[in-house]
C-alpha positions as CSV (number, residue, x, y, z in Angstrom):
1,X,0.1,0.0,0.0
2,X,1.4,3.7,-0.8
3,X,0.7,6.2,1.7
4,X,0.9,10.0,0.6
5,X,0.6,11.2,4.5
6,X,1.2,10.0,7.8
7,X,-2.4,10.1,8.9
8,X,-3.6,7.0,7.0
9,X,-0.4,4.6,8.1
10,X,-2.0,2.3,10.5
11,X,0.9,1.8,12.9
12,X,0.7,5.7,13.4
13,X,-2.9,5.7,13.9
14,X,-3.4,7.6,17.2
15,X,-0.7,10.1,17.2
16,X,-0.5,13.8,16.5
17,X,1.4,15.1,13.8
18,X,4.4,15.9,15.9
19,X,4.4,12.5,17.5
20,X,4.0,10.7,13.9
21,X,6.9,12.8,12.5
22,X,9.4,11.8,15.5
23,X,8.5,8.1,14.7
24,X,8.9,8.5,11.0
25,X,12.4,10.6,11.8
26,X,13.6,8.1,14.0
27,X,12.4,5.1,11.8
28,X,14.6,7.0,9.0
29,X,17.5,7.4,10.9
30,X,17.4,3.9,11.8
31,X,17.4,2.6,8.2
32,X,20.3,0.5,7.1
33,X,23.4,2.5,5.3
34,X,22.4,1.3,2.0
35,X,18.7,1.5,1.9
36,X,19.7,5.4,3.4
37,X,22.1,6.2,0.3
38,X,19.8,4.6,-1.8
39,X,17.1,6.7,-0.6
40,X,19.2,10.0,-0.9
41,X,20.2,8.9,-4.6
42,X,16.3,9.2,-5.6
43,X,16.1,12.3,-4.0
44,X,19.1,13.6,-5.5
45,X,17.8,12.7,-8.9
46,X,14.5,14.4,-8.3
47,X,16.0,17.6,-7.4
48,X,18.8,17.7,-9.8
49,X,16.9,17.1,-12.7
50,X,14.0,19.7,-11.4
51,X,16.9,22.6,-10.8
52,X,18.5,22.0,-14.0
53,X,15.1,22.6,-15.6
54,X,15.2,25.7,-13.7
55,X,18.4,26.7,-14.6
56,X,17.8,26.2,-18.3
57,X,14.2,27.8,-18.1
58,X,13.4,31.3,-19.4
59,X,10.5,33.4,-18.1
60,X,7.5,32.1,-16.7
61,X,8.4,28.7,-17.3
62,X,11.0,29.6,-13.9
63,X,8.0,30.0,-11.5
64,X,6.2,26.8,-13.3
65,X,9.0,24.8,-12.8
66,X,9.3,26.0,-9.1
67,X,6.0,25.2,-8.8
68,X,6.6,21.5,-10.1
69,X,9.7,21.0,-7.6
70,X,7.6,22.3,-4.7
71,X,4.7,19.6,-5.4
72,X,6.4,16.6,-7.2
73,X,9.5,16.3,-4.7
74,X,7.5,15.7,-1.8
75,X,5.1,13.6,-3.5
76,X,7.7,11.6,-4.8
77,X,9.8,11.3,-1.5
78,X,7.3,10.8,1.1
79,X,5.9,7.6,0.3
80,X,9.1,5.8,-0.5
81,X,10.2,7.2,3.1
82,X,7.2,5.7,4.4
83,X,7.4,2.2,2.5
84,X,11.5,1.8,3.5
85,X,10.5,2.5,7.0
86,X,7.1,1.3,7.8
87,X,8.8,-2.3,9.2
88,X,9.7,0.1,12.2
89,X,7.1,1.8,12.7
90,X,5.5,-0.5,15.5
91,X,8.5,-1.0,17.4
92,X,9.7,2.7,17.8
93,X,6.1,3.6,18.6
94,X,6.1,1.2,21.0
95,X,9.7,2.6,22.5
96,X,8.4,5.8,22.3
97,X,5.1,6.1,23.1
98,X,4.1,3.0,25.3
99,X,1.0,5.1,27.1
100,X,-0.6,5.4,23.4
101,X,-1.1,2.0,21.7
102,X,-3.6,1.8,19.1
């Protein structure tokens, strides 16, 4: 299942926004090195491609590409991050918020 926002992740149900982000950050920090590298390479490819488009653009295309960057970057990277970290969400939630079990 692909999740585009943290509210729809079952392992994080019942947590407020800051608690969900804390669990996600901790899970991302605990990713294995090769997985982190792969995730960062994906992010770098997206960013560099869009920045090259912005650098070569002229006139009104520049704000269009900037808007595209602001929309596309999180739309692609967040679901990938959620997917890679999902196996750790339940464990981290139990460790950080034992009083708020779903």
